[in-house]
FITIDO-495203 format. One line per field, with one value per atom (N, C-alpha, C, O): residue number from 1; x, y, z. Coordinates in nm, 3 decimals, decimal comma, always signed. Atoms other than C-alpha are relative to their C-alpha. Layout:
BEGIN
nr c(NUM	...);
X c(X	...);
Y c(Y	...);
Z c(Z	...);
//
This chain:
BEGIN
nr c(1	1	1	1	2	2	2	2	3	3	3	3	4	4	4	4	5	5	5	5	6	6	6	6	7	7	7	7	8	8	8	8	9	9	9	9	10	10	10	10	11	11	11	11	12	12	12	12	13	13	13	13	14	14	14	14	15	15	15	15	16	16	16	16	17	17	17	17	18	18	18	18	19	19	19	19	20	20	20	20	21	21	21	21	22	22	22	22	23	23	23	23	24	24	24	24	25	25	25	25	26	26	26	26	27	27	27	27	28	28	28	28	29	29	29	29	30	30	30	30	31	31	31	31	32	32	32	32	33	33	33	33	34	34	34	34	35	35	35	35	36	36	36	36	37	37	37	37	38	38	38	38	39	39	39	39	40	40	40	40	41	41	41	41	42	42	42	42	43	43	43	43	44	44	44	44	45	45	45	45	46	46	46	46	47	47	47	47	48	48	48	48	49	49	49	49	50	50	50	50	51	51	51	51	52	52	52	52	53	53	53	53	54	54	54	54	55	55	55	55	56	56	56	56	57	57	57	57	58	58	58	58	59	59	59	59	60	60	60	60	61	61	61	61	62	62	62	62	63	63	63	63	64	64	64	64	65	65	65	65);
X c(+0,084	+3,150	-0,146	-0,188	+0,141	+2,786	-0,084	-0,055	+0,089	+2,508	-0,089	-0,123	+0,086	+2,296	+0,079	+0,137	-0,069	+2,445	-0,087	-0,209	+0,074	+2,346	-0,014	+0,060	+0,017	+2,222	+0,126	+0,150	-0,120	+2,548	+0,097	+0,170	-0,087	+2,733	-0,030	+0,060	+0,042	+2,533	-0,009	-0,058	+0,003	+2,567	-0,137	-0,165	+0,135	+2,210	-0,007	+0,079	+0,026	+2,072	-0,039	-0,104	+0,035	+2,035	-0,151	-0,191	+0,145	+1,657	-0,056	-0,175	+0,049	+1,634	-0,047	-0,137	+0,037	+1,608	-0,143	-0,214	+0,135	+1,287	-0,103	-0,201	+0,092	+1,114	-0,007	-0,114	-0,003	+1,225	-0,082	-0,165	+0,073	+1,095	-0,150	-0,231	+0,141	+0,768	-0,069	-0,176	+0,062	+0,699	-0,001	-0,097	-0,004	+0,806	-0,110	-0,174	+0,106	+0,568	-0,138	-0,224	+0,130	+0,279	-0,025	-0,136	+0,015	+0,343	-0,029	-0,113	+0,022	+0,362	-0,143	-0,209	+0,137	+0,033	-0,100	-0,201	+0,091	-0,132	-0,011	-0,120	+0,001	-0,030	-0,066	-0,140	+0,061	-0,131	-0,152	-0,225	+0,145	-0,474	-0,063	-0,174	+0,050	-0,516	-0,012	-0,094	+0,003	-0,451	-0,114	-0,141	+0,111	-0,743	-0,112	-0,134	+0,112	-1,036	-0,107	-0,135	+0,100	-1,301	-0,142	-0,231	+0,132	-1,596	-0,057	+0,008	+0,063	-1,834	+0,046	+0,000	-0,050	-1,648	+0,095	+0,157	-0,093	-1,449	+0,144	+0,178	-0,142	-1,082	+0,069	+0,095	-0,060	-0,923	+0,151	+0,209	-0,144	-0,566	+0,043	+0,162	-0,035	-0,582	+0,080	+0,180	-0,083	-0,459	+0,142	+0,238	-0,132	-0,171	+0,082	+0,201	-0,070	-0,084	+0,045	+0,153	-0,038	-0,082	+0,121	+0,210	-0,116	+0,156	+0,126	+0,234	-0,113	+0,380	+0,054	+0,175	-0,043	+0,388	+0,073	+0,177	-0,067	+0,474	+0,138	+0,233	-0,130	+0,753	+0,098	+0,216	-0,088	+0,892	+0,045	+0,163	-0,035	+0,881	+0,099	+0,194	-0,091	+1,048	+0,138	+0,240	-0,126	+1,315	+0,076	+0,197	-0,064	+1,386	+0,054	+0,164	-0,046	+1,411	+0,124	+0,214	-0,118	+1,659	+0,122	+0,233	-0,111	+1,873	+0,057	+0,176	-0,046	+1,891	+0,056	+0,118	-0,049	+1,976	+0,146	+0,205);
Y c(-0,068	+0,857	-0,032	-0,018	+0,035	+0,749	+0,123	+0,234	-0,110	+0,960	+0,044	+0,162	-0,032	+0,943	-0,023	-0,130	+0,013	+1,006	-0,074	-0,054	+0,073	+0,776	+0,090	+0,187	-0,082	+0,917	+0,005	+0,104	+0,003	+0,813	+0,112	+0,161	-0,107	+1,073	+0,129	+0,209	-0,121	+1,343	-0,020	+0,067	+0,027	+1,182	-0,041	-0,029	+0,040	+1,052	-0,151	-0,225	+0,143	+0,715	-0,058	+0,011	+0,059	+0,473	+0,000	+0,003	+0,002	+0,467	+0,138	+0,149	-0,134	+0,843	+0,002	+0,079	+0,006	+0,757	-0,052	-0,012	+0,055	+0,560	+0,111	+0,117	-0,112	+0,871	+0,092	+0,141	-0,086	+1,073	-0,062	+0,005	+0,066	+0,817	-0,009	+0,002	+0,006	+0,781	+0,133	+0,138	-0,131	+1,154	+0,038	+0,100	-0,029	+1,185	-0,077	-0,022	+0,080	+0,903	+0,057	+0,064	-0,059	+1,060	+0,128	+0,153	-0,124	+1,395	-0,028	+0,039	+0,035	+1,234	-0,048	-0,007	+0,050	+1,048	+0,113	+0,115	-0,114	+1,368	+0,079	+0,116	-0,075	+1,547	-0,080	-0,024	+0,081	+1,256	-0,009	-0,008	+0,003	+1,235	+0,134	+0,138	-0,131	+1,610	+0,014	+0,092	-0,006	+1,556	-0,082	-0,071	+0,081	+1,312	+0,091	+0,199	-0,080	+1,441	+0,015	-0,078	-0,030	+1,602	-0,023	+0,058	+0,033	+1,437	-0,117	-0,169	+0,112	+1,168	-0,136	-0,239	+0,126	+0,905	-0,068	-0,001	+0,070	+0,634	+0,043	+0,092	-0,036	+0,695	-0,095	-0,211	+0,085	+0,563	-0,015	-0,114	+0,005	+0,638	-0,076	-0,101	+0,066	+0,459	-0,128	-0,147	+0,120	+0,121	+0,035	-0,030	-0,043	+0,301	+0,054	+0,028	-0,055	+0,485	-0,111	-0,102	+0,112	+0,159	-0,074	-0,114	+0,063	+0,004	+0,085	+0,031	-0,090	+0,309	-0,011	-0,016	+0,014	+0,280	-0,131	-0,134	+0,130	-0,089	+0,001	-0,054	-0,009	-0,017	+0,080	+0,044	-0,082	+0,254	-0,077	-0,073	+0,076	+0,032	-0,110	-0,134	+0,106	-0,251	+0,058	-0,003	-0,065	-0,012	+0,038	+0,017	-0,039	+0,119	-0,123	-0,119	+0,122	-0,236	-0,055	-0,107	+0,049	-0,330	+0,087	+0,035	-0,089	-0,024	-0,018	+0,000	+0,015	-0,093	-0,138	-0,160	+0,136	-0,462	-0,011	-0,119);
Z c(-0,097	-0,599	-0,032	-0,147	+0,026	-0,558	-0,034	+0,010	+0,038	-0,710	+0,116	+0,126	-0,113	-0,393	+0,129	+0,149	-0,127	-0,051	+0,100	+0,105	-0,103	+0,232	+0,123	+0,137	-0,121	+0,564	+0,087	+0,156	-0,083	+0,730	-0,037	+0,049	+0,045	+0,521	+0,075	+0,103	-0,070	+0,700	+0,151	+0,222	-0,143	+1,042	+0,051	+0,171	-0,038	+1,043	+0,017	-0,030	-0,015	+1,143	-0,135	-0,214	+0,131	+0,848	-0,027	-0,144	+0,020	+0,904	-0,035	-0,064	+0,036	+0,836	-0,144	-0,178	+0,141	+0,468	-0,017	-0,109	+0,007	+0,532	+0,017	-0,057	-0,022	+0,667	-0,120	-0,156	+0,119	+0,367	-0,113	-0,174	+0,110	+0,117	+0,029	-0,062	-0,036	+0,308	-0,026	-0,086	+0,020	+0,307	-0,149	-0,196	+0,143	-0,058	-0,074	-0,164	+0,064	-0,159	+0,032	-0,056	-0,037	+0,035	-0,078	-0,124	+0,075	-0,131	-0,147	-0,207	+0,139	-0,475	-0,021	-0,117	+0,013	-0,419	+0,012	-0,058	-0,017	-0,301	-0,130	-0,171	+0,126	-0,620	-0,112	-0,192	+0,105	-0,842	+0,015	-0,084	-0,023	-0,681	-0,036	-0,089	+0,038	-0,728	-0,152	-0,201	+0,146	-1,100	-0,061	-0,181	+0,050	-1,130	-0,051	+0,004	+0,049	-1,334	+0,108	+0,184	-0,103	-1,116	-0,053	-0,027	+0,053	-1,295	+0,079	+0,170	-0,068	-1,183	-0,050	-0,001	+0,056	-1,385	+0,099	+0,182	-0,088	-1,207	-0,025	-0,133	+0,013	-1,145	-0,095	-0,062	+0,102	-1,460	+0,019	-0,025	-0,016	-1,359	+0,125	+0,144	-0,125	-1,024	-0,022	+0,046	+0,022	-1,159	-0,044	-0,003	+0,044	-1,331	+0,117	+0,127	-0,116	-1,011	+0,095	+0,153	-0,086	-0,815	-0,058	+0,017	+0,064	-1,067	+0,018	+0,041	-0,020	-1,039	+0,142	+0,162	-0,139	-0,661	+0,023	+0,089	-0,016	-0,675	-0,065	-0,010	+0,068	-0,924	+0,083	+0,092	-0,084	-0,696	+0,122	+0,157	-0,120	-0,389	-0,034	+0,041	+0,042	-0,576	-0,031	+0,003	+0,033	-0,703	+0,127	+0,135	-0,126	-0,351	+0,070	+0,125	-0,065	-0,216	-0,070	-0,004	+0,072	-0,490	+0,030	+0,039	-0,025	-0,419	+0,141	+0,162	-0,137	-0,046	+0,027	+0,131	-0,020	-0,092	-0,035	-0,024);
//
């Protein structure tokens, strides 16, 4: 039995998963940006956050292939 259920299991269109991942990524980015230091210094974590996003996108693409 798979760990993650596909949208078809719930009677949804296969593209329903795209909307879920999009909203989850936006929410995650919102929280990560809120965690940035509120000083006048440049955003030091931004490169790390971009790498994290790329890793997540690559992971999602591998899982759907």
